[in-house]
RODO-2510 file (C-alpha; in nm, 4 decimals, decimal comma):
residues 259
     n   res          X          Y          Z
     1     m     0,6035     0,2604    -0,4015
     2     p     0,2827     0,1075    -0,5390
     3     l     0,1530    -0,0136    -0,2004
     4     q     0,2094     0,1512     0,1373
     5     v     0,0600     0,0839     0,4785
     6     n     0,1004     0,3802     0,7127
     7     d     0,0304     0,3683     1,0896
     8     l    -0,2521     0,1196     1,0409
     9     v    -0,4735     0,0380     1,3405
    10     m    -0,7614    -0,2093     1,3602
    11     q    -0,9524    -0,2385     1,6854
    12     f    -1,2259    -0,4880     1,7666
    13     g    -1,3879    -0,3571     2,0825
    14     g    -1,1014    -0,2904     2,3200
    15     l    -0,8612    -0,5240     2,1387
    16     a    -0,6073    -0,3850     1,8916
    17     a    -0,5664    -0,6632     1,6334
    18     v    -0,3303    -0,4364     1,4369
    19     n    -0,1431    -0,1654     1,6272
    20     h     0,0251     0,1186     1,4331
    21     v     0,1777    -0,0958     1,1580
    22     s     0,3649     0,0630     0,8668
    23     f     0,5490    -0,0891     0,5710
    24     e     0,6131    -0,0321     0,2010
    25     v     0,6005    -0,2952    -0,0729
    26     p     0,8498    -0,2105    -0,3519
    27     d     0,7250    -0,2134    -0,7091
    28     l     0,7596    -0,5487    -0,8917
    29     s     0,8808    -0,7262    -0,5786
    30     i     0,7761    -1,0384    -0,3884
    31     c     0,7293    -0,9597    -0,0197
    32     a     0,5970    -1,1632     0,2715
    33     l     0,4041    -1,0815     0,5863
    34     i     0,4741    -1,3411     0,8559
    35     g     0,4164    -1,3999     1,2253
    36     p     0,2472    -1,6376     1,4710
    37     n    -0,1230    -1,7182     1,4529
    38     g    -0,3279    -1,4162     1,5575
    39     a    -0,0509    -1,1686     1,4800
    40     g    -0,2795    -0,9615     1,2535
    41     k    -0,1602    -1,0687     0,9090
    42     t    -0,4963    -1,1512     0,7495
    43     t    -0,6526    -0,8488     0,9205
    44     i    -0,4033    -0,6298     0,7323
    45     f    -0,4894    -0,8080     0,4067
    46     n    -0,8576    -0,7432     0,4771
    47     m    -0,7915    -0,3720     0,5254
    48     i    -0,5834    -0,3489     0,2070
    49     s    -0,8455    -0,5309    -0,0020
    50     g    -1,1491    -0,3487     0,1381
    51     n    -1,2966    -0,6259     0,3511
    52     l    -1,2344    -0,4178     0,6646
    53     v    -1,2245    -0,0433     0,7259
    54     p    -0,9280     0,0496     0,9482
    55     t    -0,9876     0,2200     1,2799
    56     s    -0,7130     0,4639     1,1788
    57     g    -0,4159     0,4886     0,9461
    58     k    -0,3777     0,4843     0,5693
    59     v    -0,3430     0,2347     0,2864
    60     t    -0,1954     0,4025    -0,0203
    61     y    -0,1815     0,2517    -0,3687
    62     n    -0,0054     0,4475    -0,6422
    63     d    -0,0262     0,7630    -0,4260
    64     r    -0,4031     0,7231    -0,3759
    65     e    -0,5586     0,6488    -0,0381
    66     i    -0,7764     0,3385    -0,0700
    67     q    -0,8664     0,2515     0,2898
    68     g    -1,2433     0,2273     0,3259
    69     l    -1,3127     0,1763    -0,0452
    70     l    -1,5418    -0,1117    -0,1403
    71     s    -1,3649    -0,4338    -0,2366
    72     y    -1,4717    -0,4275    -0,6000
    73     k    -1,3413    -0,0721    -0,6412
    74     i    -1,0030    -0,1743    -0,5001
    75     n    -1,0006    -0,4714    -0,7359
    76     n    -1,0802    -0,2413    -1,0281
    77     l    -0,7799    -0,0275    -0,9311
    78     g    -0,5516    -0,3295    -0,9737
    79     i    -0,5330    -0,5164    -0,6412
    80     s    -0,6494    -0,8777    -0,6370
    81     r    -0,6289    -1,1428    -0,3654
    82     t    -0,6791    -1,5019    -0,2579
    83     y    -0,8178    -1,6062     0,0797
    84     q    -0,6952    -1,8000     0,3822
    85     n    -1,0207    -1,9949     0,3740
    86     i    -1,0761    -2,1031     0,0141
    87     n    -1,3424    -1,8803    -0,1383
    88     l    -1,4377    -2,0505    -0,4650
    89     f    -1,7816    -2,1005    -0,6160
    90     r    -1,7926    -2,4670    -0,5240
    91     s    -2,0695    -2,5709    -0,7643
    92     m    -1,9048    -2,3967    -1,0608
    93     t    -1,6419    -2,5500    -1,2859
    94     v    -1,2782    -2,4457    -1,2991
    95     l    -1,3498    -2,2466    -1,6168
    96     e    -1,6548    -2,0728    -1,4682
    97     n    -1,4637    -1,9685    -1,1563
    98     v    -1,1906    -1,8058    -1,3634
    99     m    -1,4524    -1,6371    -1,5819
   100     v    -1,6029    -1,4786    -1,2697
   101     g    -1,2616    -1,3305    -1,1901
   102     m    -1,2613    -1,1524    -1,5238
   103     h    -1,6058    -0,9904    -1,5021
   104     s    -1,4763    -0,6499    -1,3859
   105     k    -1,2750    -0,6122    -1,7068
   106     l    -1,5637    -0,6824    -1,9443
   107     k    -1,7581    -0,4081    -2,1235
   108     a    -2,0614    -0,6152    -2,2174
   109     n    -2,3901    -0,5285    -2,0481
   110     f    -2,7462    -0,6598    -2,0562
   111     w    -2,8370    -0,5009    -2,3907
   112     s    -2,5204    -0,5970    -2,5759
   113     s    -2,5589    -0,9540    -2,4500
   114     l    -2,9271    -0,9602    -2,5449
   115     f    -2,8560    -0,8571    -2,9041
   116     h    -2,5224    -1,0410    -2,9162
   117     m    -2,3424    -0,7516    -3,0832
   118     p    -2,0304    -0,8326    -3,2914
   119     w    -1,7941    -0,6576    -3,0470
   120     e    -1,9567    -0,8487    -2,7604
   121     r    -1,8907    -1,1784    -2,9406
   122     r    -1,5268    -1,0784    -2,9920
   123     e    -1,4954    -0,9869    -2,6255
   124     e    -1,6442    -1,3208    -2,5198
   125     k    -1,4022    -1,5074    -2,7467
   126     e    -1,1050    -1,3151    -2,6073
   127     m    -1,2263    -1,3776    -2,2517
   128     l    -1,2467    -1,7528    -2,3071
   129     e    -0,9019    -1,7599    -2,4666
   130     k    -0,7557    -1,5759    -2,1681
   131     c    -0,9350    -1,8080    -1,9238
   132     f    -0,8029    -2,1181    -2,1021
   133     a    -0,4513    -1,9719    -2,0952
   134     l    -0,4697    -1,8911    -1,7233
   135     i    -0,6025    -2,2347    -1,6351
   136     e    -0,3188    -2,3970    -1,8268
   137     y    -0,0712    -2,1551    -1,6666
   138     v    -0,1596    -2,2633    -1,3108
   139     g    -0,1550    -2,6307    -1,4094
   140     l    -0,5257    -2,7139    -1,4236
   141     k    -0,5699    -2,7702    -1,7969
   142     d    -0,6914    -3,1275    -1,7420
   143     r    -0,9466    -3,0100    -1,4820
   144     i    -1,1031    -2,7283    -1,6829
   145     n    -1,4601    -2,8661    -1,6747
   146     e    -1,4398    -3,0165    -1,3275
   147     v    -1,6574    -2,8728    -1,0504
   148     s    -1,4277    -2,6887    -0,8090
   149     r    -1,5455    -2,8738    -0,4962
   150     n    -1,4135    -3,1973    -0,6490
   151     l    -1,0586    -3,0619    -0,6821
   152     s    -0,7883    -3,1528    -0,4328
   153     y    -0,7115    -2,8874    -0,1725
   154     g    -0,3875    -2,7972    -0,3483
   155     n    -0,5612    -2,7586    -0,6836
   156     q    -0,8298    -2,5392    -0,5276
   157     r    -0,5505    -2,3098    -0,4103
   158     l    -0,4135    -2,2968    -0,7660
   159     l    -0,7614    -2,2195    -0,9001
   160     e    -0,7907    -1,9260    -0,6592
   161     i    -0,4621    -1,7905    -0,7914
   162     g    -0,5840    -1,8315    -1,1508
   163     r    -0,9068    -1,6507    -1,0701
   164     a    -0,7161    -1,3679    -0,8989
   165     l    -0,4947    -1,3268    -1,2076
   166     a    -0,8021    -1,3077    -1,4316
   167     s    -0,8653    -0,9466    -1,3282
   168     s    -0,5177    -0,8470    -1,4586
   169     p    -0,3926    -0,7132    -1,1240
   170     k    -0,0847    -0,5026    -1,0667
   171     v    -0,0679    -0,6179    -0,7025
   172     l    -0,1491    -0,9751    -0,5997
   173     l    -0,2196    -1,0590    -0,2345
   174     l    -0,1777    -1,4295    -0,1541
   175     d    -0,3198    -1,5338     0,1848
   176     e    -0,1564    -1,8618     0,2943
   177     p    -0,1373    -2,0076    -0,0595
   178     a     0,0518    -2,3192     0,0595
   179     a    -0,1991    -2,4160     0,3299
   180     g    -0,3035    -2,7794     0,2900
   181     m    -0,0460    -2,8541     0,0194
   182     n     0,1923    -3,1491     0,0314
   183     t     0,5696    -3,1106    -0,0039
   184     a     0,5740    -3,1533    -0,3830
   185     e     0,2878    -2,9051    -0,4280
   186     k     0,4692    -2,6497    -0,2111
   187     r     0,7817    -2,6776    -0,4266
   188     s     0,5730    -2,6232    -0,7392
   189     l     0,3958    -2,3284    -0,5763
   190     s     0,7269    -2,1625    -0,4938
   191     s     0,8282    -2,1821    -0,8603
   192     l     0,4843    -2,0619    -0,9731
   193     i     0,4920    -1,7516    -0,7502
   194     k     0,8289    -1,6456    -0,8892
   195     k     0,7121    -1,7222    -1,2431
   196     i     0,3946    -1,5128    -1,1991
   197     q     0,5944    -1,2124    -1,0794
   198     k     0,8315    -1,2383    -1,3756
   199     d     0,5799    -1,3227    -1,6490
   200     y     0,3041    -1,0815    -1,5448
   201     q     0,5330    -0,8074    -1,4078
   202     i     0,3269    -0,7616    -1,0934
   203     t     0,3933    -0,6974    -0,7254
   204     i     0,3200    -0,9860    -0,4870
   205     l     0,2594    -0,9732    -0,1120
   206     l     0,1944    -1,3037     0,0628
   207     v     0,0969    -1,4188     0,4091
   208     e     0,2451    -1,7612     0,4734
   209     h     0,3409    -1,9952     0,7587
   210     e     0,5549    -2,2212     0,5382
   211     m     0,8942    -2,0674     0,6152
   212     r     1,0886    -2,2579     0,3511
   213     l     0,8624    -2,1164     0,0814
   214     v     0,8861    -1,7639     0,2266
   215     m     1,2654    -1,7738     0,2371
   216     e     1,2788    -1,9032    -0,1210
   217     v     1,0528    -1,6434    -0,2823
   218     a     1,0491    -1,3262    -0,0709
   219     e     1,2878    -1,0398    -0,1316
   220     k     1,1622    -0,8524     0,1737
   221     i     0,9819    -0,9817     0,4829
   222     f     0,7688    -0,7975     0,7382
   223     v     0,7205    -0,9699     1,0754
   224     l     0,4218    -0,9157     1,3040
   225     n     0,3691    -1,0238     1,6627
   226     f     0,0620    -0,9380     1,8721
   227     g    -0,0515    -0,6905     1,6080
   228     e     0,2752    -0,4961     1,5948
   229     k     0,5583    -0,4985     1,3420
   230     i     0,8706    -0,6258     1,5154
   231     a     1,1078    -0,6555     1,2184
   232     e     1,1553    -0,6168     0,8457
   233     g     1,4367    -0,7083     0,6121
   234     n     1,5637    -0,9612     0,3610
   235     p     1,5479    -1,3360     0,4413
   236     l     1,9003    -1,3502     0,5879
   237     e     1,8312    -1,0535     0,8151
   238     i     1,5032    -1,2026     0,9342
   239     q     1,6554    -1,5451     0,9994
   240     s     1,9161    -1,3910     1,2284
   241     n     1,6868    -1,1421     1,4044
   242     e     1,6612    -1,2314     1,7748
   243     a     1,3150    -1,0797     1,8161
   244     v     1,1859    -1,2887     1,5263
   245     i     1,3530    -1,6052     1,6521
   246     t     1,1957    -1,5565     1,9927
   247     a     0,8502    -1,4681     1,8579
   248     y     0,8184    -1,7129     1,5731
   249     l     1,0923    -1,8809     1,3752
   250     g     1,2825    -2,0356     1,6654
   251     a     0,9884    -2,1422     1,8777
   252     g     0,9987    -2,5047     1,7619
   253     k     1,3764    -2,5321     1,7991
   254     k     1,3671    -2,3925     2,1520
   255     e     1,1033    -2,6441     2,2548
   256     k     1,3162    -2,9304     2,1175
   257     g     1,6154    -2,8021     2,3092
   258     k     1,4260    -2,8389     2,6368
   259     e     1,3524    -3,2069     2,5835
***
């Protein structure tokens, strides 16, 4: 298993936001982490990606414990992510944002850039070619020189995905990628997620509230409620799980039934 979470705990004061959660993400799979607001989903993402240090427990990637490592070191190991709250450089263009995502893979330093060495010029050319390809891949070719703050919310989400792919990850964490998207954009996103997994041969774990998208793309689903894992399984198993229906998926239907 490339990514494992083992007995993970995250406490803030006396509150356990994540309480002894364990799961394994199979290699080259698309998995989803779901649950009501405040269930601890993004907190787990933050512990995996190095934004938070767990109170206890382990995060293992390719048999190496990574909990507590700095974010950039985890990214260098092959784990990249997007954010629930869009985290772009708003005054930079689409191209510049994707270029930033690639910086960890570049060998050029101050001196090579100062003297503009031949290998540094080749690396810069290859970087730009890859950036152009990624921008076209996520559907933003016509926006390449547009400042990111001027993009629609849906396109900003796509730009975040493009930037995350720029570091050539082996594991991609997508935190609510469909948030703020309209119905047509969500359908396109569903296709894009499956295409990314196939084309780039990477493992994807997403946090998402859009259940139709989750059921379309996820092979395995982990369900949290009040910081604890209450279920895991394939989409059909999760849809029929009484604990999940009570905690999350059936909440809206039950309310309608009372009217």
